[in-house]
C-alpha positions in Angstrom: 46.3 -13.1 60.4 43.3 -12.8 62.7 41.6 -14.9 61.1 44.5 -17.5 60.6 44.8 -17.0 64.8 41.1 -17.6 65.0 41.2 -20.7 63.3 44.4 -22.2 65.0 42.1 -21.5 68.2 39.4 -23.0 66.9 40.9 -26.4 66.1 42.8 -26.4 69.6 39.9 -26.0 71.6 38.3 -29.0 69.1 41.2 -31.0 70.6 40.4 -30.5 73.8 37.1 -31.0 73.7 37.3 -34.3 71.9 40.2 -34.9 75.0 38.6 -34.3 77.1 34.8 -35.8 76.2 34.9 -39.1 78.3 34.2 -42.3 77.4 33.1 -46.0 78.3 34.6 -47.8 75.9 37.3 -49.4 74.3 35.8 -48.2 70.7 34.2 -45.2 72.3 35.5 -41.6 70.2 36.1 -40.6 67.3 39.0 -40.4 65.6 40.6 -37.0 64.9 43.3 -35.5 62.7 46.1 -33.6 63.9 44.8 -30.3 64.4 47.6 -28.1 62.3 50.1 -27.9 64.6 48.9 -28.7 68.3 49.0 -32.2 68.8 48.6 -33.7 72.1 51.9 -35.6 71.6 54.7 -33.3 70.1 58.1 -33.1 71.1 60.3 -36.1 71.8 60.0 -38.7 73.7 62.0 -41.8 75.4 61.9 -45.1 76.9 62.7 -45.2 80.5 61.7 -48.5 80.7 60.2 -52.4 79.3 57.3 -52.5 81.2 55.1 -56.5 82.0 58.7 -58.4 80.5 59.5 -60.6 82.6 57.2 -63.2 82.1 58.7 -66.0 80.5 61.8 -64.9 81.3 60.7 -62.7 77.6 62.7 -59.3 76.8 65.7 -59.5 79.6 67.6 -57.5 76.6 65.6 -54.3 77.2 65.9 -53.1 73.9 63.7 -50.5 73.0 65.5 -48.5 76.6 67.2 -45.4 75.8 65.2 -45.3 72.0 63.5 -42.8 71.6 59.7 -41.1 70.0 59.2 -38.6 67.7 55.9 -36.3 67.1 56.0 -34.1 65.0 52.8 -32.2 63.1 51.9 -34.7 61.0 54.7 -37.3 61.7 56.2 -39.6 63.8 59.1 -41.1 64.9 60.2 -44.4 66.2 62.2 -47.7 65.5 63.9 -46.6 62.5 60.6 -46.2 60.8 58.6 -43.1 59.8 54.9 -42.6 59.8 52.6 -39.9 58.1 49.3 -38.8 57.7 48.7 -39.2 61.3 44.8 -39.1 63.0 44.4 -39.6 66.6 41.0 -41.0 68.7 40.8 -39.5 72.7 39.6 -40.8 75.5 39.4 -40.6 79.3 38.8 -43.1 81.1 39.5 -44.3 84.2 43.5 -45.8 84.7 43.3 -49.1 86.9 39.6 -50.1 84.2 42.4 -49.5 81.3 45.2 -50.7 83.1 42.8 -53.9 83.6 41.4 -54.6 79.2 45.2 -54.7 78.7 45.6 -57.2 81.4 48.5 -55.5 83.2 48.4 -54.9 87.1 48.4 -50.9 87.6 50.6 -51.9 91.2 54.0 -49.4 90.6 52.3 -47.0 88.1 52.3 -43.9 89.2 48.6 -43.0 88.0 47.1 -39.6 89.2 45.1 -38.1 92.1 42.2 -38.1 89.6 42.0 -41.8 88.1 41.5 -40.7 85.4 43.7 -41.0 82.7 43.3 -39.5 78.0 44.2 -42.9 76.6 45.2 -41.6 72.8 44.5 -43.6 69.6 47.5 -43.2 66.7 46.8 -43.8 63.6 48.9 -43.7 60.7 47.6 -43.7 57.3 43.6 -45.2 59.0 46.3 -48.3 59.9 46.7 -49.1 63.5 50.3 -47.3 65.0 49.4 -47.7 68.8 48.1 -46.6 72.4 49.1 -43.9 74.6 48.6 -43.6 77.5 49.3 -40.3 79.5 49.9 -39.9 83.2 51.7 -36.5 83.6 52.4 -33.8 81.2 55.5 -35.5 80.8 55.8 -38.8 81.4 53.1 -41.7 79.7 52.6 -45.8 78.5 53.7 -46.6 75.0 51.3 -49.9 74.6 52.9 -51.2 70.7 50.8 -54.5 70.1 52.8 -56.9 73.0 54.8 -54.1 74.1 54.6 -51.8 77.3 56.9 -48.8 77.1 57.5 -46.2 80.0 57.8 -43.2 78.2 59.7 -39.8 79.4 59.0 -36.3 77.4 62.8 -34.5 76.9 61.9 -31.7 74.4 58.7 -30.0 73.3 59.8 -30.6 69.4 60.6 -33.5 67.6 64.5 -32.9 66.1 65.0 -30.7 63.4 65.4 -33.5 61.0 62.1 -35.2 61.8 60.4 -31.8 61.1 61.8 -31.6 57.7 61.2 -35.1 56.7 57.7 -34.7 57.8 57.2 -32.0 55.3 58.0 -34.9 52.4 56.4 -38.1 54.3 54.3 -38.6 52.6 57.2 -39.5 49.8 58.7 -41.2 51.4 56.3 -43.6 52.7 55.6 -44.4 49.6 58.6 -45.3 48.5 59.3 -47.3 51.7 55.9 -49.3 50.6 57.0 -49.9 47.0 57.7 -54.3 47.0 56.7 -54.7 50.7 54.0 -56.7 51.2 52.8 -59.2 54.2 49.6 -61.3 54.3 47.9 -63.5 57.2 46.0 -66.2 55.5 43.3 -68.1 57.8 42.8 -71.5 56.8 40.1 -73.9 57.3 41.2 -77.3 57.5 39.1 -80.5 57.2 40.1 -83.1 59.9 37.2 -85.2 59.6 33.8 -84.5 60.7 34.7 -81.1 61.6 37.5 -78.2 60.8 40.9 -77.1 62.1 41.9 -73.2 61.7 45.5 -72.3 61.3 47.0 -69.1 60.4 49.9 -68.5 57.4 51.6 -64.9 56.9 54.0 -65.0 53.9 55.5 -61.8 53.0 57.8 -60.7 50.2 59.7 -57.5 49.7 61.5 -56.3 46.6 60.0 -60.4 45.0 62.3 -62.2 47.7 59.9 -64.9 50.1 60.5 -64.1 53.8 60.2 -67.4 55.7 56.5 -68.3 55.8 55.2 -69.0 59.5 52.1 -70.5 60.8 50.1 -70.4 64.2 47.2 -73.2 64.9 45.3 -70.9 65.7 43.9 -67.7 63.8 46.3 -64.7 64.4 44.2 -61.3 63.5 45.1 -58.1 63.1 42.6 -55.5 64.9 42.3 -51.9 66.1 43.4 -52.2 69.4 46.1 -54.9 68.0 46.5 -58.3 67.6 44.0 -60.8 68.3 43.0 -64.8 68.4 40.5 -66.5 67.8 40.0 -69.9 68.8 37.3 -72.6 68.9 37.0 -75.4 71.2 35.2 -78.8 70.6 32.3 -79.4 73.9 28.9 -81.5 74.6 26.1 -80.1 76.0 23.7 -82.9 76.1 24.7 -85.4 74.7 25.5 -83.2 71.7 28.5 -82.5 70.2 29.3 -78.8 69.3 32.1 -76.2 69.9 32.8 -73.4 70.9 33.7 -69.5 70.1 36.0 -67.7 71.7 38.5 -64.5 71.2 40.9 -62.6 73.8 43.8 -60.3 73.2 47.0 -61.5 71.9 49.1 -59.1 75.1 46.1 -60.6 78.0 48.6 -63.2 80.3 46.0 -63.1 83.1 42.3 -64.2 81.4 40.5 -64.1 84.8 41.2 -60.6 85.5 38.5 -59.6 82.7 35.3 -60.0 82.9 32.6 -59.0 80.8 34.8 -56.8 79.1 37.1 -57.5 75.6 37.2 -61.1 75.0 35.0 -63.2 74.4 37.3 -66.3 76.6 34.8 -66.0 79.7 31.5 -66.8 77.3 29.6 -69.8 77.6 27.1 -71.4 74.3 23.8 -71.7 75.8 23.2 -74.0 73.0 24.6 -76.9 71.8 25.9 -76.5 68.1 28.9 -77.3 65.4 29.8 -73.0 63.9 32.0 -74.1 61.1 33.9 -70.4 60.1 33.5 -68.9 57.0 35.3 -65.5 57.3 36.6 -63.5 59.9 37.9 -59.6 60.1 38.7 -57.2 62.3 34.9 -56.7 63.8 33.2 -59.6 62.9 33.0 -63.6 62.2 30.9 -64.8 59.5 29.9 -68.8 60.3 27.5 -71.8 60.0 25.8 -73.4 62.6 24.8 -76.3 62.4 21.7 -77.6 64.6 20.1 -80.6 64.9 20.3 -81.1 60.9 19.5 -77.3 60.1 22.7 -75.5 58.6 21.8 -71.1 59.4 24.1 -68.4 58.1 25.8 -66.0 61.3 27.0 -62.6 61.2 28.6 -62.4 64.9 30.8 -59.2 66.5 34.2 -60.3 67.8 33.7 -58.7 70.7 30.6 -60.8 71.8 30.6 -64.0 70.2 28.2 -65.9 71.8 25.3 -63.2 72.2 21.6 -64.5 72.1 20.6 -61.2 70.2 22.1 -61.9 66.4 24.3 -59.4 63.8 20.9 -58.8 61.3 21.4 -57.0 57.5 20.0 -54.2 59.2 22.7 -53.7 60.9 25.6 -53.2 58.4 23.5 -52.4 55.7 20.5 -51.1 56.8 17.3 -50.7 55.4 18.0 -50.5 51.7 19.9 -54.0 53.0 17.2 -55.4 54.5 15.3 -54.5 51.7 16.9 -56.2 48.9 17.1 -59.1 50.9 13.7 -60.1 51.7 13.2 -59.3 47.6 16.3 -61.8 46.8 14.6 -63.9 49.6 11.2 -64.0 48.1 12.4 -65.0 44.7 13.4 -67.9 46.5 11.2 -68.9 49.0 8.3 -68.5 45.4 10.6 -71.3 43.1 10.8 -73.5 46.5 6.3 -73.1 47.0 6.1 -74.6 43.2 8.2 -77.5 44.5 5.9 -78.2 47.7 9.1 -78.0 50.6 8.3 -77.1 53.8 10.1 -73.7 55.0 11.5 -73.4 58.2 11.1 -70.3 59.0 8.5 -68.3 57.2 9.1 -64.9 59.1 12.8 -64.0 58.3 14.1 -61.3 59.7 17.1 -60.7 58.1 19.1 -63.0 60.3 19.8 -66.2 57.9 22.9 -64.1 56.0 26.5 -64.8 55.7 29.8 -63.6 53.3 31.1 -67.0 50.5 34.3 -66.5 48.1 33.6 -66.7 44.6 36.3 -65.6 42.0 38.2 -63.3 44.2 36.2 -61.7 46.2 33.7 -61.9 49.2 30.1 -62.2 48.3 27.0 -61.3 50.7 24.2 -64.1 50.5 21.4 -65.3 52.1 19.4 -69.0 53.4 16.9 -70.3 52.9 16.0 -74.0 55.5 13.4 -76.0 53.9 12.4 -79.8 54.0 11.6 -81.8 51.4 10.7 -85.4 51.7 11.4 -84.7 55.9 14.7 -83.6 55.0 16.4 -80.5 56.1 18.1 -79.0 53.3 18.6 -75.1 52.6 18.9 -72.5 49.0 21.7 -69.6 48.9 20.9 -67.0 47.3 23.0 -63.7 46.3 22.7 -60.1 47.5 23.6 -58.7 44.7 25.3 -55.9 47.4 28.5 -54.9 47.9 29.7 -56.1 51.0 30.6 -52.7 53.3 34.0 -51.4 54.7 33.0 -52.8 58.4 33.0 -55.6 57.5 35.1 -56.3 54.7 38.1 -54.0 54.8 39.8 -54.6 51.8 39.0 -57.1 48.9 40.7 -55.9 46.2 41.7 -58.1 42.8 44.0 -55.9 40.7 44.2 -58.3 38.1 41.1 -60.1 35.9 39.8 -63.3 37.3 40.0 -64.7 33.7 43.8 -63.5 33.4 44.3 -65.7 36.3 42.4 -69.1 35.4 44.7 -68.5 31.8 47.9 -68.9 33.7 46.2 -71.1 36.6 43.2 -73.2 35.4 42.7 -75.0 38.4 42.7 -72.2 40.2 39.4 -72.2 42.8 40.8 -68.3 44.5 42.9 -65.8 44.3 44.1 -62.8 46.3 46.3 -59.7 45.5 48.0 -56.9 47.4 47.7 -53.4 47.7 50.8 -52.7 46.4 49.6 -54.9 44.1 53.3 -56.8 43.7 52.7 -61.0 44.6 49.6 -62.4 43.8 48.1 -65.4 46.3 46.6 -68.7 43.9 44.1 -71.0 45.4 43.9 -74.5 43.3 42.4 -77.3 45.6 45.6 -78.1 47.4 48.2 -76.0 46.1 48.6 -73.2 47.3 50.7 -70.8 45.2 52.8 -67.2 45.7 53.0 -64.7 42.3 55.3 -61.1 41.6 52.6 -59.5 38.9 54.0 -58.0 36.0 52.3 -55.4 34.5 49.2 -56.6 33.6 49.1 -60.7 35.2 50.9 -62.8 37.3 54.1 -63.1 36.5 56.3 -66.4 34.2 57.6 -68.1 37.1 55.5 -68.4 41.0 58.1 -67.4 43.9 57.5 -70.3 46.0 54.4 -73.1 46.0 52.9 -74.4 49.6 51.2 -77.7 49.6 47.5 -77.7 51.4 45.5 -80.4 52.8 42.8 -81.3 50.0 39.2 -78.8 51.0 41.7 -76.4 52.3 39.3 -72.6 52.2 41.0 -69.4 53.4 39.0 -67.9 55.1 41.3 -64.4 56.3 43.4 -62.7 54.5 44.7 -59.4 56.1 47.1 -57.7 54.0 50.2 -55.0 56.0 52.6 -53.2 53.9 55.8 -51.1 53.7 57.5 -51.1 57.7 53.9 -52.6 59.1 55.7 -55.8 57.6 58.2 -55.9 59.4 56.3 -55.2 62.8 52.8 -58.5 61.9 56.1 -60.1 61.3 58.0 -59.5 64.9 54.7 -59.6 66.6 53.7 -63.0 65.0 56.7 -64.9 66.0 56.1 -63.4 69.4 53.2 -65.1 69.3 54.4 -67.9 68.6 54.4 -68.5 64.6 56.9 -71.4 64.0 59.0 -71.2 60.0 57.1 -74.4 57.7 60.0 -76.7 57.0 61.1 -77.5 53.4 58.5 -80.0 52.9 56.0 -78.3 53.5 57.2 -75.7 50.6 58.7 -75.5 47.9 60.9 -72.3 46.2 60.5 -72.0 42.4 
């Protein structure tokens, strides 16, 4: 008994140390599991008020006021859903700075006199759920995607039904996830000498297709909520280029933010055409075209215009850099035999990116050179699996050869983590299939027409209750259902 008490005490101390540590950034801190039955949000909380709901006349129905948010030892219930496998990231920061980071005025918010608050980020099975800013022991603000809810604690324990359900939460969640999948699909579409970008939302519930939604920018999830990625045309010194920007979609007043989360206030100093090849949660892979030279780059979403480029060693370590340099040298040796002129002889590992082949993302490096007075390039494979911090999910549950047998002109394919649906892309079509035992179903659910040359640059999957949450967030962002002329149901 004494040993168990000592373990509980140690767990509590570790949790308190995590909660009291000071971190300077949004991503600082560590994800920690709940310490047995002690965690910072346990109990029953009621929504007193929806904050910041009057912009554009939205939210006047006050749909969340009076609803409950309940935390048991290892589960949370809200909005009719139960999540388990909880973990927390706790940080103590300046309240005004945090609210500004959320583009939310602090007027009228009872910030503690110390000006320091605990912000607790909650994850369910490593998926971002929301952030809670504690004002005191009985009140806090719940930042849930595009909502800000003022909560008041009404009980120290969750309802008994949740505490009982907590023991079976994992089983319940697995059952709820079966047959419910959704994906945010980012598209790059040719438009003259440049490209436009679009996001599709495709969701299937028990082999029934939801309305397919679309928006004319890239809308993507991050641990801090949903963000948008935009490409803006620009010209400098007579040269045409573009600017990449990213921001949290919860941002209402961009000029409130100076140098923090979001990149909308940054300006490039070099004119270049930047073509997006891949977008992930924290990184974007591009091709940068300047004065006829096409180089590959990987950029951090939080600092898109940084003059410091991401290098192979930053993501793959020294072993990755050695593999890159070795593969590059083989490519360079073949070029030397042809008598070409290298543009960069001392490569430090910055000219690399991602390409899509046979249903997977692959890391590649590039060598730029001149031949007969023309700028050329050749790419080489790194033969290294992209790390999880670059690509979170890239599993093809079906054999590529089986997909090609069913769809001979398939150019790409994506499958859900639930193994229930597959998206197969051809030159001018995207087909949605149910997945059978080990192959595509005989009859697809639907087909979407695509402009020729369209490339998929992002596939972010949601399952279970996250499907409904992501769909509502995308609609709130301004997504519209595709017309019948764009999609054909089977």
